[in-house]
C-alpha positions in Angstrom: 0.0 0.0 0.0 1.5 3.3 -1.1 0.1 6.2 0.8 0.8 9.8 -0.2 -0.1 13.1 1.6 -0.1 16.6 0.2 -1.4 20.0 1.2 -3.1 21.6 -1.8 -5.4 24.5 -2.6 -8.7 23.3 -3.9 -11.5 25.3 -5.5 -15.1 24.4 -6.5 -14.1 22.6 -9.7 -11.7 20.4 -7.9 -14.3 19.5 -5.3 -16.8 18.6 -8.0 -14.3 16.4 -9.7 -13.6 14.6 -6.4 -17.3 14.0 -5.7 -17.6 12.4 -9.2 -15.2 9.6 -8.0 -17.4 8.4 -5.2 -18.8 4.9 -5.3 -20.3 4.8 -1.8 -20.6 7.1 1.2 -23.0 7.9 4.1 -26.2 9.9 3.6 -25.4 13.6 3.1 -26.6 16.4 5.4 -27.3 19.4 3.2 -27.7 21.5 6.4 -24.1 20.7 7.3 -23.0 21.4 3.7 -24.6 24.8 3.7 -23.0 25.6 7.1 -19.6 24.7 5.7 -20.2 26.6 2.5 -21.1 29.8 4.5 -17.8 29.5 6.4 -15.8 28.9 3.2 -17.3 31.8 1.3 -16.9 34.2 4.2 -13.3 33.3 4.8 -14.0 31.7 8.2 -12.9 28.3 7.1 -9.7 27.4 9.0 -7.2 24.7 8.0 -7.0 22.1 10.7 -5.3 19.2 8.8 -8.5 17.2 8.7 -7.9 15.2 5.5 -9.8 14.5 2.3 -9.1 10.9 1.7 -9.1 8.7 -1.5 -8.6 5.0 -1.8 -6.1 3.3 -4.0 -8.5 3.3 -6.9 -8.9 7.1 -6.8 -12.4 7.1 -5.1 -13.3 9.7 -2.6 -13.9 7.9 0.7 -13.8 10.8 3.2 -14.8 14.4 2.9 -18.0 14.4 0.9 -19.6 17.1 3.0 -16.6 19.5 2.6 -16.4 18.7 -1.1 -20.2 19.2 -1.6 -19.9 22.6 0.3 -17.0 23.7 -1.8 -18.5 22.5 -5.1 -21.7 24.5 -4.3 -19.7 27.7 -4.5 -19.7 27.3 -8.3 -17.8 29.9 -10.3 -16.5 31.7 -7.3 -12.7 32.2 -6.8 -12.8 30.5 -3.3 -9.9 28.3 -2.7 -9.1 26.5 0.6 -6.1 24.5 1.7 -6.7 20.8 2.2 -4.7 17.9 3.4 -5.2 15.2 0.8 -4.4 11.6 1.5 -4.4 9.0 -1.4 -3.7 5.3 -1.6 -5.8 4.0 1.3 -7.6 0.7 1.1 -11.4 0.8 0.4 -12.0 -1.0 3.7 -10.5 1.9 5.7 -13.6 3.9 5.0 -15.5 1.7 7.4 -13.6 3.0 10.5 -13.5 6.7 9.6 -15.4 9.4 11.5 -15.8 7.4 14.7 -14.5 10.2 16.9 -16.8 12.7 18.6 -16.6 16.3 17.2 -15.8 19.0 19.7 -18.7 21.4 20.6 -18.3 25.1 20.3 -18.1 25.4 24.0 -15.2 22.8 24.1 -13.4 24.8 21.4 -13.7 28.1 23.4 -12.7 26.4 26.6 -9.5 25.2 25.0 -8.8 28.8 24.1 -9.1 29.9 27.7 -12.7 31.2 27.8 -14.4 30.7 31.2 -17.9 29.3 31.4 -17.4 28.4 27.7 -20.6 26.4 27.2 -22.7 29.3 28.5 -20.8 31.8 26.4 -21.1 29.7 23.2 -24.9 29.2 23.6 -25.5 32.9 24.6 -23.4 34.3 21.7 -25.2 31.9 19.3 -28.6 33.3 20.4 -27.2 36.9 20.3 -26.0 36.4 16.7 -29.3 34.9 15.6 -31.1 38.1 16.9 -28.4 40.4 15.5 -28.6 38.8 12.0 -32.4 38.8 12.0 -32.5 35.0 12.2 -34.3 34.6 15.5 -37.6 34.8 13.7 -36.9 32.4 10.9 -36.8 28.6 10.7 -34.2 27.3 13.2 -32.5 25.1 10.5 -31.8 28.2 8.5 -30.5 30.0 11.5 -28.1 27.2 12.4 -26.8 27.1 8.8 -25.8 30.8 9.1 -24.6 30.9 12.8 -21.8 28.4 12.6 -19.3 27.3 15.1 -16.7 29.3 13.3 -18.8 32.5 13.4 -19.5 32.1 17.1 -15.8 31.6 17.8 -14.9 34.6 15.6 -17.3 36.8 17.4 -16.1 35.8 20.8 -12.5 36.5 20.0 -13.3 39.8 18.2 -15.3 40.9 21.3 -13.0 39.5 24.0 -13.2 42.6 26.1 -17.0 42.3 26.4 -16.8 38.6 27.1 -14.2 39.2 29.8 -16.3 41.9 31.4 -19.4 39.8 31.5 -17.4 36.8 32.8 -16.6 38.8 35.9 -20.3 38.6 37.0 -21.5 35.5 35.2 -22.5 33.8 38.5 -25.2 36.5 38.9 -26.2 36.2 35.3 -27.1 32.5 35.5 -28.5 32.6 39.1 -32.2 32.7 38.0 -34.7 30.4 36.4 -34.1 31.4 32.7 -32.0 29.2 30.4 -28.4 30.4 30.9 -28.1 31.0 27.1 -30.9 33.5 27.2 -29.5 35.3 30.3 -26.1 35.6 28.7 -27.6 36.9 25.5 -29.6 39.5 27.5 -26.4 40.5 29.3 -24.7 41.1 25.9 -27.6 43.2 24.7 -27.7 45.3 27.9 -24.0 45.7 28.1 -24.1 47.4 24.7 -26.4 50.0 26.3 -25.0 50.5 29.8 -22.4 48.1 31.2 -22.7 49.1 34.9 -26.5 49.1 34.8 -26.2 45.5 33.4 -24.2 44.5 36.5 -26.8 46.0 38.8 -29.7 44.4 36.8 -28.4 40.9 37.2 -27.3 41.4 40.8 -30.9 42.5 41.6 -32.3 39.6 39.6 -30.1 37.2 41.5 -30.5 38.6 45.0 -33.8 40.5 45.1 -35.0 43.8 43.6 -37.6 45.2 46.0 -41.4 45.5 46.0 -43.7 43.3 44.0 -44.2 45.9 41.2 -40.5 46.4 40.5 -39.8 45.2 36.9 -36.9 42.9 37.9 -39.1 41.4 40.7 -41.9 40.8 38.2 -39.4 39.1 35.8 -38.0 36.9 38.6 -41.5 35.8 39.7 -42.4 35.0 36.1 -39.3 32.9 35.5 -39.9 31.1 38.8 -43.5 30.3 37.8 -42.3 28.9 34.5 -39.9 26.6 36.3 -42.4 25.6 39.1 -45.2 24.9 36.7 -43.1 23.4 34.0 -44.2 26.0 31.5 -42.1 25.9 28.3 -41.6 29.0 26.2 -39.1 29.7 23.5 -35.7 31.4 24.0 -37.1 34.3 21.9 -40.1 34.8 24.2 -37.9 34.6 27.3 -35.5 37.1 25.9 -38.5 39.3 25.1 -39.4 39.2 28.9 -35.9 40.2 29.8 -35.9 43.2 27.4 -39.3 44.4 28.6 -38.2 44.2 32.3 -34.9 46.1 31.4 -36.8 48.8 29.6 -39.3 49.3 32.3 -36.5 49.5 35.0 -34.4 51.9 33.0 -37.5 54.1 32.5 -38.4 54.0 36.2 -41.7 52.4 35.5 -43.4 49.6 37.5 -44.9 46.5 36.0 -47.8 44.3 37.0 -47.5 41.9 34.1 -45.7 41.6 30.8 -47.8 42.8 27.8 -48.2 40.3 25.0 -46.8 41.3 21.6 -49.1 42.5 18.9 -50.6 39.4 17.3 -49.5 37.3 20.2 -46.1 36.5 18.7 -42.8 38.3 18.6 -41.6 39.2 15.1 -38.6 41.0 13.7 -40.8 44.1 13.5 -42.3 44.2 17.0 -39.5 42.6 19.1 -38.5 45.1 21.9 -35.2 46.8 21.7 -33.2 47.6 24.8 -33.0 51.2 25.8 -30.0 52.9 27.5 
């Protein structure tokens, strides 16, 4: 068996040619392919030495999702570096891809980010909102908000992530999903960082009388947990923003008003005030 390895720059035509050599492969996930293609087209694809592999008859036996993603970019001038291994036995395909892929949180943790799983999930939700994807089909949102995009955002906004990390214990000390609480912290920090610290401290340790907006939010979240009420991350985030806005305006709350039509949309979703 003569095995060769090379690092080469491949474009869409090369990928299409590689796909044409396949004789068997696992079922393809087009959601995964679109996610890969988004990263490749935007320049977020990073060389990690994960190989594209061919058997000794020239058939592609590993890498069909990456090749399908690259081929889908058509006439573009995208080219990515790939480690290409040739000369493997056809039987070697049966033992490939048995390892478990790292999660975004694991990737961030390896780069020194504290509470990495919470950060990853919170930033993912924040990006969905920021890109207008929170009100679209979740499959579409997940294709756009990739691991690479989340990691890129975290390291481009490391100062904010570090600031929030200093009081993350207060952020997650309530009955909302930690990802929603972290996303809210990102939104509020953009408006007033010190007020954000105070907001979450009061939510964690008590805010005052029954009509105080943060108290009303806390009681609502407690009721959801106690009664097993399930609402979407989008709706929970809407509660957060309503409570923040009322608190910043010095208003009291008795309950949270429903959005027009009963559902939050891109048009009626509340925006945090300063």
